[in-house]
N, C-alpha and C positions, 0 to 999 in steps of 0.2 A: 649291819656288816656284813657286805656283798663278795661272795667269790669270784671271780670271774673267767678263773683259769678251770677249763675243763676237768673231771675229778675219775679217774681212776673205776671202770667199773669192779674188777677185780682187782683193788689193792695190795700188793705187796705186803706184809705181817710180819716179818721175819721175827719171833720170837725175845732171841737174845738183844734186840736192838731196842726194845721197848718193854721188855721184862718189870722192870723198875715202875713204869706208869702203869702198866699193866695192873702191876701190885693197888696202886692207889687206886682204881678203878674198883675193883674186884671188894676194895673197904668202903668208897664211898657211897659204892650200889648197896653193899648191906644194910648200911646207916639208912637208905633211904627206902630200901625194902623193907627193912623189920617195922618201920611206920606207919606202911598198909599192914602187914602182918598185927601189927597192935589196933588196929582199927577194924578190922577188914573179918569176919564172922567165917569160922572155918569151912572149907567147902572142899569136896573129895580129891584127893592127891595132891594137897595143899595147891590148889588153883585159885586161891586165894591169894597168894602170897608176889608173883612174877612180876616183873617187869616187861616192859612191851616195845619192840622199835616203835621209833614213830620217824616221820617227815626230820628229825633234826637230831633224834638223840634215841632215848630210850625215856619213858614215861612209866607211872603206876596205873593211870587211866584215873576215874574219880574213886576218892576215900570217903566213906561217910562218916561226919561229927556233929552228933548227936542232929540237931535238924539240918546244919549246915553239909559240905561237902568240900573238898578240893584235893588240887594233885601238885606233884610234884615231876616236872621234865630236867632232865639232864638235855641241855644244847649242846651239840658236839660243833654247830659252826662256831655259833659266837662265844662257846667258851662261859658258860652260863648256867646254875641250878634256879631254875625258875617255879615259884612255888607261887600258886594260882586261887582264892578260895568259889566259893559259889556266891559268896555279897561283894562279889567286882573288883579285892585287893588281889595286885598283883605285885612280885618283889621278886628281884635277881641276885641272887649270892654269885662270884665271879668264882671260874672255875682255877685254880692257880695252883704252886707250889705249896704247900703247907702242911704241918700235920694231921694224921687222922683225929686226933682232939681238937683242934681245930676247927674242921669241916663240923664235929659231931655238933662240938656247944653251936657254931654259926647256925646250923641246920634245928636246933629244938628250940634256940633263941628265939628263932626267926617266929618260927610256928609260935610260939608263946604268945611273941607280939602281936600275932594276929588271931587269938585267942582260942587255938588249937591248944592246950595243953596236954602232950603229945607221950608217952614213958616208953622207952623200948629195954627192951634185955641187950646190955651192951657188949656181949663177947659174940664176938663171929662167928659162924655154921659152917663147918665143912674146908675147915683150914685148922693143919695138925695143933701148930703152933701158935697159941695165939694169946693176946693182950686186949683185954676189953678196950672201949674204943675212947674214952674217959681218960684212959690212962698213956696214950699210945702216941706218946709228944716230937717222935725221929720225924726230923724233915725230910717229908715225899716228894718228886720230884710229879711234874705234868708235863706231858710234851704232849701240846696242843694236834701239834700234827698227826703223830701215832693215834691220841685217842679219836678221830675222825677217822681213821684208815681203819682201824677197828669199827667203829660205826660204819661205815659203808661195804666193809666185809660181810658185818650181820646185816645191813638191806639184801643184798641178793641173797644171802640162803634164807632171810625170813620170806624171801620172794617164794620161791624153789620148797621152801617145808608147806608153806599156803597150799602152795600147785600140789604138791604129794598127797596134802590131807583130803582133797576132795573127793579121791576115790578108795572111798572107806565108807559104807553102811555105818554100819557097827558105832561102839560109845568110841571117842576118838577128841584128844586134849585141845584147847588152842597150843598156837607157836606159839609161846611165852619165852622168857627169858630169865630162867633161876640166879638168884645172884646166887645163894650159897657156893654154888658150881661153876660159874660165870659163864651159864653154856645158855643156846640158843635151841628146844626143845620143842619135838612134838609126839604125842606117844598114841600107839593102835592098842585096843582093849580085845582080846578073845570072849571076854565073857564069862571065861571060869574064871575062880578063884587058886592064890596061887599060895602055896607053904609058906609059910608065916616068915618075911625077911631076917637073917639073922645079926643086923644090924652091921658094924664097926667103920662105919661115916666119922671121921674125926668131926667131934662136937656137933655131932645129929640126933640128938634125943632118938632113942630105941622108938620109943612110938609112934614116931613123925615116919622114920622109916618104912615101918609096917602097914602103915596106912597108908603110903605113898604107894608099897607094892602088893598092895592087897586081893590083887587080881592079876590072872596071865594078862603081860605085856610084851608088844615090840617098837622099841624106842628109838628115837634118830634127834639128830642133830647138828649143831655145827659149837666147838669148842677153840678158845684162841691158844690150847696148848698150856703147857705148865713145863714143869721142873723135870718127872717124869718122862713127858713125852716133850719135847719143846719146839714143837711147827704148830700151825693150826692145822684140826680137822676136822673132815663132816665125818661122825660115829653113828652106828647100831649096835643095838644090843636086844638081846630078849630076858627078860626073866619069869622064870626060872627057864633057864638058858634051855634048850631039850637037845637031847641026844643026837649027835650028826651035828649040829647049827656051824660050830667051828669049821668043821672042815668045806664048807658049802664054798662055791665056785662062786664070784660075784661081778659083775662089771660096774665100772673097767678096772681092768687089770692091774692098775696101780693099787687098787683096794688092797687090803689083805688084814686076818684077825690078829691082833693085841692079844698076847698073852697074860702081861701083867694086869690090863686093863678089861678082859675079858668081853671085847666088844671088836666089832670090823670098824677100821680108820680107811679111808680115802686123805690119803693130805691135799692140804689146802692146793701146795704148788702143785699138786698132777691136774687139779682143776684149773689155775692158771692160765694153765701150758697146753690143757684140750683145746682142740679146733671149733669146738662147741662145748664150753664152759656148762651150760644148761643143763645140756645131754648129759653130762660126764654123773656131773650131782643128781638126775633124775634115773637113772640108771643104778646108781650105787642103792639108793631109797627105796624103789621096786625091787630090785633085785635081794637085797639085805632083807629085805620083810616076808619076801618068797621063801627065802631060806628057813625065815623064823617060824613063818607061819607053817610050810608042808611039814618040819620037822616036829612040829608042837602038835599036828593034828586038827589047824585051825576050821572052820567051815566056810572057806575061801567063798564059796558059792555065794554064801547066805551073806559075807561084812562087805564083799567088795562093787565098785561100779566103774562107770566109765568114767575117766576127771571131768572136771568141770568145767566149762569153758564160761565167760562171758556174757550175757543177755539169752543162754541156753536154759533153760529149765532140764533138769533130769528125766529123761522119757524112762515113763513108767508102765509097763502094758496089763 
């Protein structure tokens, strides 16, 4: 399917208008993400579990299965879930209104037909009230246009977070999509150990939270919103939060500290309204990181470098 209508670069994404499809996508990405989790050796800070923004949606990247490999990709243009294997098998499942139980059964059954006997833990993560996937039989909607708009907003966020990532020499995560919280994130590390995380994230094992936050971080990303903050935002936080961080003055002026979340947010609507949306996002990312690094006493001269540009190696004197 080819769509000849030009896509809006920063599409509108009003939470209230698509929250039910959002809930569907959240659980679908958890099913697919847990398949990657079940098959992939643990990497520091759970970096083995995320999905990645692709040219058509979200994908797992390559997943090992004994001597074989496979990958799963959400396509939000043709609205299918594509499964491909290293021995040339390829199948597509339609993305449509259905129960989570039906989606879960269809995906795992198709994998089994391909000789990929994968078992996953079927309780959703990072959601307060949960029903195991196989028992969640409530009909769920799927608004294809809303799903595509969400993916297109992720495309822009992914591009800018990757640009922001280039100006850090220290340990820094890839830009990846965490299906537990349904957000795109990139994390910078000072190199210092952090106090043990207290936990408290719904349906997230304490051991996972403590391993994820074993070291001091400044983390930023994009989140489509939720019941507590019903609008999409770019966000930035520090763990542990250093004294004075929340009182920092950030750019652009639309950014503010959200007390309930303990992080700075920049409303997506402010980005869409900006004369230069890219600059608004990068200013937010850079100023919120600087606030965290300065308040926590990071060795910024040793950790930072000039932003990267295509085809130009970083200058080393």
